[in-house]
C-alpha positions in Angstrom: 25.7 15.9 34.0 25.1 19.3 34.5 23.0 20.7 32.0 23.6 24.2 30.0 21.2 26.5 28.6 22.7 28.8 26.1 20.3 31.4 24.7 22.6 33.1 22.0 25.4 32.4 19.5 25.9 35.5 18.5 29.7 35.1 19.0 30.2 32.2 16.5 33.2 30.1 17.2 35.6 31.4 19.7 39.2 31.2 18.8 40.9 28.4 20.7 43.0 30.6 22.9 39.3 32.0 24.0 38.2 29.0 24.9 38.8 29.0 28.7 37.8 32.5 29.0 34.7 32.0 31.3 35.2 35.6 32.3 34.4 37.0 28.7 30.9 37.9 27.6 31.9 36.1 24.3 32.7 33.2 25.8 28.7 33.1 27.1 27.4 33.2 23.5 30.2 31.4 21.3 30.8 28.1 20.3 33.8 25.6 20.4 32.7 24.1 16.8 29.5 25.6 14.3 30.0 23.4 11.6 27.4 23.1 9.0 25.2 25.8 10.5 24.4 29.4 10.3 24.5 31.8 13.0 21.6 34.0 12.9 21.7 37.8 14.0 19.1 37.2 16.7 21.0 35.0 18.6 20.0 31.3 16.9 21.6 28.6 14.5 20.0 27.1 11.8 21.2 24.0 9.5 23.1 24.9 6.4 21.5 23.8 3.3 23.2 21.1 0.9 24.6 18.3 0.5 27.9 16.2 0.6 29.2 14.5 -2.5 28.9 10.3 -1.9 29.3 9.2 -5.8 28.5 9.5 -9.1 25.2 8.3 -10.4 25.0 4.9 -12.2 25.4 6.9 -15.4 26.4 10.0 -15.0 25.1 11.2 -18.7 21.4 11.2 -17.4 20.0 13.4 -14.7 18.8 12.3 -11.3 16.4 13.2 -8.3 17.3 12.6 -4.8 14.1 12.3 -2.5 14.7 12.3 1.5 13.3 9.4 3.3 13.4 9.4 7.1 11.9 6.9 9.7 13.1 8.4 12.4 16.1 10.7 13.6 18.5 8.0 13.6 17.2 5.9 10.4 17.4 8.1 7.9 18.0 7.7 3.9 18.9 9.7 0.7 16.8 7.9 -2.0 18.7 8.1 -5.6 15.9 7.8 -8.1 17.6 7.5 -11.7 16.6 6.0 -15.0 14.6 3.0 -14.6 16.4 2.4 -10.8 16.7 3.9 -7.2 19.6 3.3 -5.3 20.0 4.0 -1.2 22.6 6.2 0.4 22.8 5.9 4.1 25.5 7.3 6.7 27.6 9.1 4.0 27.5 6.1 1.5 25.3 4.0 -0.8 23.8 1.0 1.0 25.8 -2.2 -0.4 23.7 -5.6 -1.2 24.3 -8.2 1.0 27.1 -6.4 2.6 28.8 -5.8 -1.0 30.5 -5.5 -3.3 27.8 -4.3 -5.2 25.8 -1.3 -4.6 21.9 -2.0 -4.0 19.5 -1.2 -6.8 15.6 -1.8 -7.4 14.1 -1.6 -10.6 11.3 1.1 -11.1 9.1 1.9 -14.2 10.1 5.9 -13.8 12.4 7.4 -17.0 14.6 10.0 -16.3 12.3 12.4 -18.1 9.4 11.6 -15.6 11.7 11.9 -12.3 11.1 15.7 -12.2 7.0 15.0 -12.0 7.2 12.4 -9.2 4.8 13.0 -6.2 5.6 11.4 -2.7 4.4 11.1 0.9 6.0 8.9 3.4 4.1 7.1 6.3 6.7 5.2 8.6 7.9 2.6 6.3 6.2 3.1 3.0 6.8 5.9 0.3 3.7 6.7 -1.8 4.8 7.4 -5.1 2.9 8.7 -7.7 3.0 10.1 -11.8 0.8 11.0 -14.3 2.1 8.3 -16.4 1.8 5.6 -13.7 -0.1 3.8 -11.7 0.7 4.3 -7.7 2.9 2.5 -6.1 4.3 2.0 -3.0 7.5 2.0 -2.1 8.3 0.0 1.0 11.7 0.0 3.4 12.0 -4.4 4.7 16.1 -3.5 5.6 18.8 -1.1 4.5 19.2 -3.3 1.3 15.8 -4.8 1.0 13.0 -2.4 -0.7 10.2 -3.1 -2.9 8.4 -1.1 -5.0 4.6 -2.5 -5.8 1.7 -1.4 -7.6 -1.1 -0.1 -5.2 -4.1 -2.1 -5.9 -7.5 -0.6 -5.2 -10.0 -2.6 -6.7 -12.8 -3.5 -4.4 -12.7 -6.6 -2.9 -17.0 -7.0 -2.9 -18.3 -8.8 -5.6 -20.3 -7.3 -8.1 -23.9 -8.6 -8.9 -24.9 -10.5 -11.7 -28.3 -9.7 -13.2 -30.1 -13.1 -13.8 -28.9 -14.5 -16.9 -32.3 -15.7 -18.0 -35.6 -17.1 -17.7 -35.8 -20.6 -15.9 -39.0 -22.1 -15.7 -39.4 -25.2 -13.8 -42.5 -27.6 -13.3 -43.6 -27.5 -9.4 -44.2 -31.3 -8.1 -44.7 -30.4 -4.0 -45.0 -27.7 -1.8 -45.1 -28.2 1.8 -47.2 -26.9 4.5 -44.5 -25.4 6.6 -42.8 -22.6 8.0 -40.9 -21.8 5.5 -42.5 -23.3 2.5 -40.8 -25.8 0.6 -40.8 -26.4 -3.1 -40.1 -29.3 -5.0 -38.9 -28.5 -8.4 -36.2 -31.1 -10.0 -33.0 -30.2 -11.3 -34.3 -26.3 -10.8 -31.1 -24.9 -11.2 -31.6 -22.1 -9.1 -29.3 -20.5 -6.2 -30.0 -19.0 -3.4 -31.0 -15.4 -3.5 -33.1 -15.7 -6.8 -36.2 -14.2 -7.1 -38.8 -16.6 -8.2 -42.8 -16.0 -9.5 -45.0 -18.9 -9.0 -48.0 -19.6 -10.6 -50.7 -22.6 -11.8 -50.7 -24.4 -8.7 -53.8 -26.4 -7.7 -54.6 -26.5 -3.8 -52.1 -24.3 -2.3 -53.5 -21.3 -4.8 -52.2 -18.9 -1.9 -48.9 -18.6 -3.5 -49.9 -18.0 -7.2 -49.3 -14.9 -8.7 -46.7 -13.9 -6.2 -42.7 -13.6 -6.3 -40.2 -14.5 -3.4 -36.9 -14.8 -3.1 -35.4 -18.4 -2.4 -33.1 -20.6 -0.1 -31.7 -23.4 -2.3 -32.0 -26.6 0.3 -30.8 -29.2 -2.9 -30.9 -29.8 -6.5 -34.2 -30.2 -6.4 -35.9 -28.5 -3.8 -36.0 -24.5 -2.4 -37.3 -22.7 0.3 -39.5 -19.8 0.1 -38.3 -17.6 2.6 -40.8 -16.1 5.0 -43.7 -17.5 3.5 -45.6 -19.5 6.7 -47.6 -22.2 4.3 -48.8 -24.1 7.8 -52.5 -22.5 7.1 -52.5 -22.6 3.3 -54.6 -25.6 1.3 -52.4 -28.3 0.9 -50.8 -28.6 -2.3 -52.9 -31.1 -5.0 -50.7 -30.5 -8.7 -49.2 -28.6 -11.3 -47.6 -25.4 -10.7 -44.5 -23.3 -12.2 -41.7 -21.9 -11.1 -40.1 -19.0 -13.0 -36.7 -16.6 -12.5 -37.3 -13.6 -14.2 -34.6 -11.9 -16.7 -32.2 -9.2 -15.4 -35.4 -6.7 -16.0 -38.6 -7.3 -16.7 -41.8 -4.9 -16.4 -44.7 -5.0 -13.8 -47.9 -3.8 -13.3 -49.8 -2.1 -16.0 -51.0 1.7 -17.1 -47.7 2.2 -19.3 -47.5 5.0 -21.3 -47.6 5.8 -25.1 -44.0 5.9 -25.8 -41.3 3.3 -26.4 -38.4 4.1 -24.1 -35.1 2.3 -23.5 -34.5 1.9 -19.8 -30.7 0.7 -19.2 -29.6 0.0 -15.4 -26.4 -1.3 -13.5 -26.3 -2.5 -9.6 -23.5 -2.7 -7.2 -23.0 -4.2 -3.9 -21.9 -2.5 -0.8 -20.4 -3.9 2.2 -20.8 -3.2 5.7 -17.5 -1.0 5.9 -19.2 1.1 3.1 -16.7 -0.7 0.4 -18.5 -0.5 -3.0 -18.0 -3.3 -5.7 -17.9 -2.3 -9.4 -21.0 -2.4 -11.6 -22.6 -5.1 -12.7 -22.9 -5.6 -16.4 -25.3 -3.4 -17.6 -29.6 -4.7 -18.4 -31.9 -3.0 -20.7 -35.2 -3.6 -21.9 -37.4 -1.1 -24.0 -41.0 -0.3 -23.1 -43.6 1.8 -23.3 -43.1 4.6 -20.7 -42.9 4.2 -17.3 -46.0 5.6 -15.0 -46.9 5.2 -11.6 -48.8 2.0 -11.8 -46.4 0.1 -14.6 -42.8 0.0 -13.8 -39.6 -2.4 -14.0 -38.6 -5.6 -11.5 -35.0 -5.8 -11.5 -33.8 -9.4 -10.5 -29.8 -10.4 -9.6 -28.0 -13.1 -7.7 -27.2 -12.4 -3.5 -23.7 -11.0 -3.3 -23.1 -13.0 0.2 -20.8 -9.6 1.8 -23.3 -7.3 0.4 -25.2 -4.9 3.1 -27.0 -3.5 0.4 -27.3 -2.6 -2.9 -27.4 0.4 -5.1 -29.1 0.6 -8.4 -28.4 3.1 -11.1 -30.1 4.0 -13.9 -29.5 5.7 -17.4 -32.1 8.7 -17.8 -33.3 7.2 -21.0 -32.3 10.1 -22.9 -29.0 9.0 -24.2 -26.4 10.9 -21.5 -25.0 7.6 -20.6 -25.3 8.9 -17.0 
């Protein structure tokens, strides 16, 4: 079929008697039908604004709001938001539920008074709707008569860390000369990732006064991560393993004034998603110094790539 390029429509609709008069100048700039368009003086045409009456609101005593929903040039809808509901118009009529006779309706939390303040944006089959009085929600089109409105869940998928809930002291009954060293402490109650202090060991004194992150093997044994004890003195007897509280002091040389230090910690996964904050842990000590500080211990979060520690500045600002 031959293509015709018409660059001007300034003659508007021409009379039926002139529709075969190709010899006239106005024929080249005229139209057979120009419906719902305005002709510009410059020659182009643009769509006439406005809508066609399709039907009344379900409750005509109230005010509604029309919001367009366009997936592509062929799948277009007009959403009729009313008091606590939305109905759908397509192809010049209301969409029926299951083929009719009832009109499809979807319940919403938006009252008549709230409709003017609805904000929205659309991507493909999903329209995101916001309002100051409601949580953001996604309106999903599954079919002409199948729409869903779901609240958007912005909560993180990363578990919040948990500060060690209390000191657990267990008697050590053995430490292997191995890489890594394996400690026996009956019914120790620890979990992988705990920070353990070891003291009082007779024989393998190389581990005394040190702290280790552990990996639990059994209810009675755990590894000292990274500790190669093959060259240590053989274990003889005694010793204690202590899991510390969430916040404890370390070192010496503290200042002269009592201060309360408060901390929370979050976990961040490989994608950069940060967890909610842990519960607060606090301690009141003499002011910190270059040699006297605070040790924080929390249980390992499996999906964590790293952690962030937040500290109240100890002047009551709760930052």
